[in-house]
Structures are given as structure tokens and as C-alpha cells.
C-alpha positions, 0 to 999 in steps of 0.5 A, spaced: 424 396 550 421 403 552 427 405 556 432 402 551 429 406 546 430 411 549 437 410 552 439 408 544 437 415 542 440 419 547 447 415 545 446 417 538 444 424 539 450 424 544 454 422 537 451 427 533 453 432 537 460 429 537 460 429 530 458 436 530 463 439 534 468 436 531 465 437 524 465 446 526 472 445 529 475 442 523 472 448 519 474 453 524 482 451 523 481 450 515 478 457 515 484 460 520 489 457 516 487 459 510 486 465 512 494 466 515 496 464 508 492 468 505 495 474 509 502 471 509 500 472 501 499 478 502 504 481 506 509 477 500 506 482 495 506 488 499 514 487 500 515 485 494 512 491 491 516 496 496 522 492 495 522 495 487 522 502 490 527 500 495 532 494 495 532 490 501 539 491 502 537 498 504 532 496 511 533 490 517 526 491 520 520 488 517 516 494 513 510 491 512 509 490 521 513 497 522 506 501 520 501 507 523 494 509 520 492 516 518 487 519 515 489 525 510 484 527 505 488 533 503 495 530 503 492 523 501 486 524 496 482 520 500 478 520 506 479 513 507 485 511 512 492 510 508 497 505 512 504 508 512 509 503 512 516 505 515 523 502 512 529 503 518 536 500 518 539 499 524 533 502 527 534 508 523 528 511 519 529 510 511 524 511 507 517 511 508 512 507 503 504 510 502 498 508 497 495 515 496 491 517 491 490 522 485 483 522 486 482 527 479 485 522 473 480 521 467 476 515 468 477 515 475 480 515 482 488 513 481 491 509 487 499 510 487 505 507 491 510 512 493 516 511 497 520 517 500 526 517 503 527 520 510 531 526 506 525 528 503 527 525 496 523 520 492 525 513 492 519 512 487 512 511 484 508 506 482 501 505 480 497 500 484 490 501 481 486 506 476 481 505 470 484 510 464 483 509 457 488 504 453 493 506 449 492 513 452 492 514 460 495 507 461 502 510 459 502 511 467 503 504 468 511 502 468 509 496 463 507 501 458 512 507 458 518 509 462 514 515 464 512 513 472 520 512 473 522 519 472 519 521 479 525 517 482 530 522 486 524 527 485 523 532 491 520 538 493 526 542 492 527 538 485 525 541 482 522 547 485 515 547 486 513 551 479 516 545 476 511 540 479 506 540 473 506 536 466 510 541 461 504 543 458 502 547 464 509 549 465 512 544 468 518 538 467 513 532 467 512 530 460 505 528 458 501 524 453 500 525 447 492 526 447 492 525 455 494 531 459 489 529 465 492 522 467 499 525 468 497 531 471 492 527 476 499 523 478 503 529 478 499 533 482 497 528 487 505 526 489 507 533 490 501 533 495 504 526 498 511 530 499 508 536 502 504 532 507 510 528 509 514 534 509 509 537 514 508 531 518 515 527 518 516 527 525 509 523 526 511 518 520 517 517 522 517 516 528 520 509 532 516 504 532 514 500 539 517 493 539 518 493 531 520 487 528 527 486 525 526 482 519 529 475 519 
């Protein structure tokens, strides 16, 4: 009787272990699948943002997979690593994109998305994140005004260096009524990023090893 009891307990234990293993496996598979879906959604969202600045027919590689990490506090406005994405057409560099920070916004750092063509001309600038005052500093958002669109086509020579300021400071960029600090910070951060790109162009646009081609 004791032997039968021990045998029954052993069988029950093995069954329990089996269920535990299967359950753990299902959790791992589910978690992995969920993470893959999240990563794919994030990649799609990023590509959609990039395509606002560079039409899809201008490149043929997977921009989100053709990237490098750089650390450049002076040029990128943050001590944290920033990802630089590269667009190519038939292997030739077309543009690069990054998310530098304007650290001196009125209410805190402003995170930007900036696209620069291979010749140093701005493809455009967009605002990804900020805490500026509603009705004043939030005019940097495209949905609030067309101000942010004024950067497209600009470069370090157009306007010349002295023009890379808001008009109140003697430059060519408009400021907002009652909110000069915010646009000033965005203009300054954009100029610094262009200077960084100009100085490190070869590194930033270097051919990627086995860069994936867009399907």
C-alpha cells in the first residue's frame, strides 16, 4: 500500500512538472510573440515618421535596419546614444535621420526628428516630444502651425551662419508672439546637428555591412 502511495505521488509530481514546463513554454512563446509584434509596430511607426520627410520612392533600403549608434553631446544635445538611420538608393547614400535634443527649451528638453540629405540640405524637421506651454511654445508642432516646415531646404550656407537665429536675434527664422525661447532652442539644435553632420559625414554615411534592401 505504501509503495502504491509513493508511486501515485511520484506520478502526480511528474504530471505537475510536465504541466509546469508546458505552461512556462507557452508563457515564453507568448511573450516572445508579443515582443515581436511590439517591435514591428515600433518599426512601422518610425518608418512612417521618416517617410514624412523622405518619400519612400527616394530610397530602396530598410532605413530602420541601416543604422549606427553615436554619442555626441555637443552636436546631438544629449549625452545618451542616439541612433542615426541612413537612406540609400542602389547603395548610394541619399539621406540620414536622427533624433537630437534641444536641451534648452522653455519647459525642458525638446526631442526632434531631423532629416538631412547627403549634400547637407535639410529634408525637414519634426517635433517628437516636448513640454512647452500650450498656446505659446507648442507652435513648434506641425499640427499647431506651419513654422516647423520652414526648415526644409535649409543648409549651413542657406541661410549663412549668422542667419541661423530667430529674427529677434538677427536671424531669418520667425519666433512666436510671447514665446521666443522655444523656437530659438529648436533653431539652435538644428544648426548644431547640421554642423555635426558636416564634420562627421563620412562616418555617418559610410556603407553599411550587408545593408538590408526594402521589400
